[in-house]
N, C-alpha and C positions, 0 to 999 in steps of 0.2 A: 483587540480582537483580530483574529485572522480567520475570516470565513472561508472554510474549505468545502468543495463540492466534488463529490466522486461521481463518475459516470462510467459506462461501458460494461456493466454487469449484464447478466442474462442467463438464458438456458442453453447448455451446450452438451453435446455427447461426449462420453469419455474418450479421450485422446484428442479432443479438440482444442482450440485456442480461444483466448479472449485477451483483449488489452483494456485495462482499467486506466482511467485518467483521474487526476486530482488537480483542481484548479482553484486559485485564490481570486477572489473578487475585491479589487480596491486595495490589495496589499501585495507587496512583492514577497516572493518565497526564496529569492536568491540568497538570502543570508541564513537560512534555516536548514538544518538537517531534517530530512523527511523519512517517515516510516509508514509501512503498510502493516496492519494487523487484521485478523479475521476472527469472527465468532460464529461457531456452529451452534445449532439448537441444543440447549441443555449443557453447553460447555463454556468454559471461560474464554475471554478474548485472548488470542495469542499472537505472538510476533510472527511476521512473515518476512519482511525485508526492510532494509534501511539504506539510505544514501546520504553522503555528506553534501554540504551546501554547494560545493563545486562539482560534484558528481565524480570526483576522483576515486572516492572510496565507497564500497557497498558491502553488505553483510546480508546473509540469508539464514533462515531457519533450515535445519537439516532436511526437513520434510519437503521443501520446495527447491533445494539446491540442484542446479542443473536443469530445472524445468521452468523456473520463473526468472525474469530479469527486470530489475528496477532501473529506471533511468529518469532523467530530468531535462527539460528545456527551460532554462531560466529566462530566455528571451520571451518565451510564451508563458511563463509563470505557471508551469505545469509539470507534474511528476506522473510518471507512467509505471504500470506494473504489467509486463507482458507475461502471459501465463500460457504455457504450452503443455502438451501431454497431460491434459487435465484428468483428474480422477474423481470418482464420486466423493471421496473423503476430502476433496477441496471445497465441497459445497459449504457455503458460509455467507455471512454478511461481511464485506470487506470495507475496512475504514482506512482512510489516510490520516496522518497526524504530523504536526510541525513541532519541532523542538527549537527552543530559543537559546538554550544554554549549551554551548559547545563542549562544556566539561562533563556533561552527563553521557551515560551509556545510551545504547540504541534499542535494547531488547525488552525493556519494561514499560508498561502503560504509564506509570507515574513519571517517566523521564520526558514525557511530551506535554506540550502545553495547549495545543489547539487540535480539535478533532472535526472531522466531517461527519455527515449524517449516515454514511454507509451506502454501499450498493450490493444488491443480492447476486450472488453467483451460484448457480445450481447446475451440477454436473450429473447427467443421467447415465446409468449403466447400460 
């Protein structure tokens, strides 16, 4: 098991910024690719961004490209999602996930093995 804990969510006005963090307690994340997903009320969970174990490769959903940045600090065992220019449609519960199999893709939920409990992000108009 890899216990993941997200933090950094909250209420922000449209155009504002938030930085989410995902930390692992007792396990290192340095060998795992990591992803962020989100789920809005009444909608399915969707892919947001992913990063390779080294941080050298990243991938984003078209809806957040140019506004969100995923990064990681393996020394701190933490993955981040910097969210800028937030829009009301970014309102969702945001989840981080860890992938143990490097042969898998990054954009589907079933490609990840461990999940956090989520953190709420609310963007007001």
